[in-house]
C-alpha positions as CSV (number, residue, x, y, z in Angstrom):
1,M,-9.0,-2.6,28.0
2,R,-10.1,0.1,25.5
3,I,-8.1,2.7,27.5
4,L,-5.1,0.4,27.3
5,F,-5.5,0.1,23.6
6,S,-5.9,3.8,23.1
7,A,-2.7,4.4,25.0
8,L,-0.9,1.7,23.1
9,L,-2.1,3.1,19.8
10,A,-1.0,6.7,20.7
11,L,2.5,5.4,21.7
12,A,2.8,3.1,18.8
13,L,2.0,5.8,16.2
14,A,3.8,8.6,17.8
15,G,6.4,10.0,15.5
16,V,5.1,8.1,12.4
17,A,5.0,11.4,10.5
18,Q,8.8,11.5,10.9
19,A,9.3,8.0,9.6
20,A,11.4,7.8,6.4
21,D,9.1,5.3,4.6
22,K,5.4,5.3,4.6
23,P,3.6,2.1,5.5
24,V,2.7,-0.3,2.7
25,I,0.1,-3.0,2.2
26,A,0.1,-6.0,-0.1
27,V,-3.5,-6.6,-1.1
28,T,-4.5,-10.2,-1.6
29,W,-7.9,-11.5,-2.9
30,D,-9.1,-15.0,-1.8
31,D,-11.8,-17.2,-3.3
32,I,-11.3,-16.2,-6.9
33,P,-13.2,-16.7,-9.3
34,A,-16.4,-17.0,-7.2
35,H,-17.0,-15.8,-3.6
36,S,-20.3,-15.6,-1.7
37,A,-23.7,-14.6,-3.0
38,L,-24.5,-12.6,-6.1
39,P,-26.9,-9.6,-6.0
40,P,-29.5,-9.5,-8.7
41,G,-28.0,-8.6,-12.1
42,V,-24.4,-8.9,-10.9
43,T,-22.0,-11.4,-12.6
44,R,-18.6,-12.8,-11.5
45,V,-17.1,-11.3,-14.6
46,Q,-18.3,-7.8,-13.6
47,I,-17.0,-8.3,-10.0
48,A,-13.6,-9.2,-11.4
49,A,-13.6,-6.3,-13.8
50,D,-14.5,-3.8,-11.0
51,L,-11.8,-5.2,-8.7
52,L,-9.1,-5.1,-11.4
53,K,-10.1,-1.6,-12.4
54,A,-10.0,-0.3,-8.8
55,S,-6.6,-2.0,-8.3
56,A,-5.2,-0.5,-11.4
57,E,-6.4,3.0,-10.6
58,A,-4.9,2.8,-7.1
59,K,-1.7,1.1,-8.3
60,A,-2.4,-1.7,-5.8
61,P,-1.0,-5.1,-7.0
62,A,-3.8,-7.7,-6.8
63,F,-2.6,-11.2,-5.9
64,A,-5.5,-13.6,-6.3
65,F,-5.8,-17.0,-4.6
66,I,-7.9,-19.4,-6.6
67,N,-10.3,-22.3,-6.0
68,A,-10.3,-23.8,-9.5
69,V,-13.4,-25.9,-8.8
70,Q,-15.5,-22.8,-9.0
71,S,-15.0,-22.6,-12.7
72,E,-16.8,-26.0,-12.9
73,R,-19.5,-25.1,-10.3
74,E,-20.2,-21.8,-11.9
75,P,-19.2,-21.9,-15.6
76,G,-20.0,-18.2,-15.9
77,S,-17.0,-17.5,-13.6
78,A,-14.5,-19.2,-15.8
79,P,-13.3,-16.1,-17.7
80,V,-12.3,-14.4,-14.4
81,L,-9.0,-16.2,-14.1
82,T,-8.0,-15.3,-17.7
83,M,-9.1,-11.7,-17.0
84,W,-6.9,-11.6,-14.0
85,R,-3.9,-12.7,-15.9
86,K,-4.5,-10.4,-18.9
87,A,-4.5,-7.5,-16.3
88,G,-1.0,-8.6,-15.4
89,Q,-2.0,-9.7,-11.9
90,P,-0.7,-13.0,-10.3
91,L,-2.6,-16.1,-9.2
92,G,-1.7,-18.4,-6.3
93,N,-3.1,-21.6,-4.7
94,H,-6.1,-21.5,-2.3
95,T,-6.6,-25.3,-2.9
96,W,-9.1,-26.9,-5.3
97,S,-12.3,-26.6,-3.3
98,H,-11.5,-24.6,-0.1
99,Q,-11.6,-27.4,2.4
100,N,-10.3,-26.9,6.0
101,L,-7.1,-28.9,6.8
102,A,-8.7,-29.5,10.2
103,S,-11.2,-31.8,8.6
104,L,-8.8,-33.6,6.2
105,T,-5.7,-35.8,6.5
106,P,-2.5,-34.2,5.3
107,E,-2.6,-36.4,2.3
108,Q,-6.1,-35.3,1.4
109,F,-5.1,-31.6,1.8
110,I,-2.0,-32.0,-0.3
111,A,-4.2,-33.6,-3.0
112,E,-6.4,-30.4,-2.9
113,I,-3.3,-28.3,-3.5
114,E,-2.1,-30.5,-6.3
115,R,-5.5,-30.6,-8.0
116,N,-5.3,-26.8,-8.3
117,E,-1.9,-26.8,-9.9
118,P,-2.7,-27.5,-13.6
119,T,-4.8,-24.4,-13.8
120,L,-2.1,-22.3,-12.2
121,K,0.6,-23.7,-14.5
122,A,-1.5,-23.0,-17.6
123,L,-2.3,-19.4,-16.6
124,M,0.9,-18.3,-14.9
125,G,3.5,-19.9,-17.2
126,Q,7.0,-19.1,-16.0
127,E,5.8,-16.7,-13.3
128,D,5.9,-17.7,-9.6
129,W,2.5,-19.2,-8.6
130,R,3.8,-21.4,-5.8
131,W,2.1,-19.4,-3.0
132,L,-0.4,-21.1,-0.7
133,R,-3.2,-19.3,1.2
134,Y,-4.7,-21.8,3.6
135,P,-8.5,-21.9,3.5
136,F,-9.9,-20.4,6.6
137,L,-6.3,-19.6,7.5
138,S,-6.2,-23.0,9.2
139,E,-3.0,-25.0,9.4
140,G,-4.9,-27.9,10.9
141,D,-6.0,-29.2,14.3
142,T,-2.8,-30.9,15.3
143,P,0.9,-30.1,15.3
144,E,1.5,-33.2,13.2
145,K,-0.8,-32.1,10.4
146,R,0.8,-28.6,10.4
147,L,4.3,-30.1,10.2
148,A,3.4,-32.7,7.5
149,V,1.9,-30.1,5.2
150,R,4.7,-27.6,5.8
151,T,7.3,-30.3,5.0
152,W,5.5,-31.0,1.7
153,L,5.3,-27.2,0.9
154,A,9.0,-26.8,1.5
155,A,9.9,-29.8,-0.6
156,N,7.7,-28.4,-3.5
157,H,9.0,-24.8,-3.3
158,Y,5.9,-23.2,-1.9
159,K,5.6,-20.2,0.2
160,I,2.7,-19.5,2.6
161,A,0.8,-16.3,2.1
162,S,0.5,-14.6,5.5
163,V,-2.1,-12.3,6.8
164,T,-1.4,-9.3,9.0
165,M,-4.4,-7.1,8.2
166,G,-8.0,-8.0,7.7
167,F,-11.4,-6.9,9.0
168,G,-13.8,-9.6,8.0
169,D,-14.7,-8.2,4.6
170,Y,-16.2,-11.6,3.6
171,A,-19.1,-11.1,6.0
172,Y,-20.5,-8.2,4.0
173,N,-21.2,-10.0,0.8
174,E,-24.2,-12.1,1.9
175,P,-26.1,-9.2,3.5
176,Y,-25.3,-7.0,0.5
177,A,-27.0,-9.5,-1.8
178,R,-30.0,-9.7,0.5
179,C,-30.3,-5.9,0.7
180,M,-29.9,-5.4,-3.0
181,A,-32.7,-8.0,-3.6
182,K,-34.9,-6.0,-1.3
183,G,-33.9,-2.7,-2.7
184,D,-33.0,-1.5,0.9
185,Q,-30.7,1.5,0.1
186,A,-30.6,2.6,3.7
187,A,-29.3,-0.8,4.8
188,I,-26.7,-0.7,2.0
189,A,-25.6,2.7,3.3
190,Q,-25.2,1.2,6.7
191,L,-23.1,-1.7,5.3
192,E,-20.9,0.8,3.4
193,Q,-20.1,2.8,6.6
194,H,-19.6,-0.2,8.7
195,F,-17.2,-1.6,6.1
196,L,-15.1,1.6,6.0
197,D,-15.1,2.0,9.7
198,G,-14.0,-1.6,10.2
199,A,-11.1,-1.2,7.7
200,A,-9.9,2.0,9.4
201,A,-10.1,0.5,12.9
202,D,-8.3,-2.6,11.7
203,A,-5.5,-0.6,10.0
204,D,-5.0,1.4,13.3
205,R,-4.9,-1.9,15.3
206,A,-2.4,-3.5,12.9
207,R,-0.1,-0.5,13.1
208,A,-0.3,-0.4,16.8
209,M,0.7,-4.1,17.1
210,S,3.5,-3.6,14.6
211,H,4.9,-0.7,16.5
212,A,4.6,-2.5,19.8
213,L,6.6,-5.4,18.3
214,F,9.2,-3.5,16.2
215,G,8.9,0.2,17.0
216,K,7.9,0.8,13.3
217,D,5.6,-0.5,10.5
218,I,6.3,-3.8,8.8
219,P,4.8,-4.3,5.3
220,Y,1.3,-5.6,5.9
221,V,-0.5,-8.3,4.0
222,L,-4.2,-7.6,3.7
223,L,-6.7,-10.4,3.3
224,M,-9.7,-9.6,1.1
225,H,-12.2,-11.7,-0.8
226,G,-13.5,-11.5,-4.4
227,G,-17.2,-10.7,-3.6
228,A,-19.7,-8.3,-4.9
229,F,-19.6,-5.9,-2.0
230,D,-15.8,-5.9,-2.0
231,A,-16.0,-4.9,-5.7
232,R,-18.4,-2.1,-4.9
233,M,-16.2,-0.8,-2.1
234,A,-12.8,-1.3,-3.5
235,P,-12.3,2.2,-4.8
236,R,-13.3,3.7,-1.5
237,L,-11.3,1.2,0.5
238,F,-8.1,2.0,-1.5
239,K,-8.7,5.7,-1.0
240,L,-9.2,5.2,2.7
241,Y,-5.8,3.5,2.9
242,Q,-4.1,6.2,0.8
243,D,-5.7,8.9,2.9
244,R,-4.2,7.2,6.0
245,G,-0.8,7.3,4.5
246,F,-0.4,3.8,3.1
247,G,1.1,2.8,-0.2
248,F,0.8,-0.5,-1.9
249,T,3.3,-3.3,-2.7
250,T,3.4,-6.8,-4.0
251,L,3.0,-9.9,-1.8
252,A,6.5,-11.1,-2.6
253,E,8.0,-7.8,-1.7
254,A,6.0,-7.5,1.6
255,Q,7.0,-11.0,2.7
256,K,10.7,-10.3,2.3
257,H,10.4,-8.8,5.8
258,P,12.0,-11.1,8.4
259,F,8.7,-11.2,10.3
260,Y,7.4,-13.5,7.6
261,R,10.4,-15.7,7.3
262,T,8.9,-19.0,8.5
263,D,6.0,-18.6,6.0
264,T,8.3,-17.8,3.1
265,D,10.5,-20.7,4.1
266,P,8.1,-23.4,5.5
267,S,11.2,-25.7,6.2
268,L,11.9,-23.5,9.2
269,A,10.3,-24.2,12.5
270,P,7.0,-22.2,12.5
271,E,6.8,-19.0,14.4
272,P,3.8,-16.6,14.7
273,T,3.2,-14.7,11.5
274,T,0.2,-12.9,12.7
275,L,0.7,-9.7,14.7
276,D,-1.5,-10.7,17.6
277,G,0.1,-14.2,17.7
278,A,3.6,-12.6,17.9
279,L,2.4,-10.3,20.7
280,R,1.1,-13.2,22.7
281,A,4.3,-15.2,22.1
282,K,6.2,-12.3,23.7
283,G,3.8,-11.9,26.6
284,L,2.7,-8.5,25.4
285,P,-0.9,-7.2,25.5
286,V,-3.0,-7.6,22.4
287,P,-5.2,-4.6,21.6
288,P,-8.9,-5.7,21.3
289,S,-10.6,-5.5,17.9
290,S,-13.4,-3.1,17.6
291,V,-14.8,-4.7,14.4
292,D,-18.2,-6.3,15.2
293,L,-19.6,-8.4,12.4
294,A,-22.6,-9.7,14.3
295,P,-25.0,-6.8,13.2
296,L,-24.5,-7.8,9.6
297,E,-26.3,-11.1,10.1
298,R,-29.5,-9.2,11.0
299,L,-29.6,-6.9,8.0
300,C,-32.3,-7.4,5.4
301,R,-33.6,-10.6,6.9
């Protein structure tokens, strides 16, 4: 299988240097204002400041998807949403408390979306905040749930934020907090290398899948999370993408591509809007992921 992937990757990326346009990524940040554990001495405000600084320096638009309940659970995180807006970056809906549609009725899930809206309206004003990122990327456990929520989204002028790139960044934040508490710098160095290697491998895999489907790059939508390790690594992550030839774009611009049409218009019959899902739908081979998150669980225990 790995030999097949290597061949697929080589074919997919052949001639990329001659492409007219370089590939672009829309970077999105979930679970704002509070994601995962905090290392000693780190605050939510500092995490947000570091993420916004890295985004500004890389000229990488930073669309954040919020769970407004966190401002109540962690009052110290409340300034983060205002900071994001003062930096000129947009906010969207990740539901009030990040519950999985699979464990709710459609009505309960829609209520979660609606409960988030007053915060978004207050902060976004006339700008477009009607983007939903499903918690856990789950559209439910039945076709009926999926259709019911999509019907409501379409009626209420929402678009769905897709994901076509992501390497499990969320899984690094808990071990980072543990390792910082223990002062284990060697383990933190391992985390850093694992993170960058995973990002690089995932970028290659996404490009291989896009080229297998379209013969070229589509604009990618990257899923990230607003955690402490993400903030630590953001400057290096953006440089990694830049060194690999990527530029950055907005979510709205990326999802103008026809691949995302059934997410930008939920009234349409849903089609796969993940690259691996689209490959499976066409009966094409899906390259295996080389990102292994299991070792992170054992670090600094």
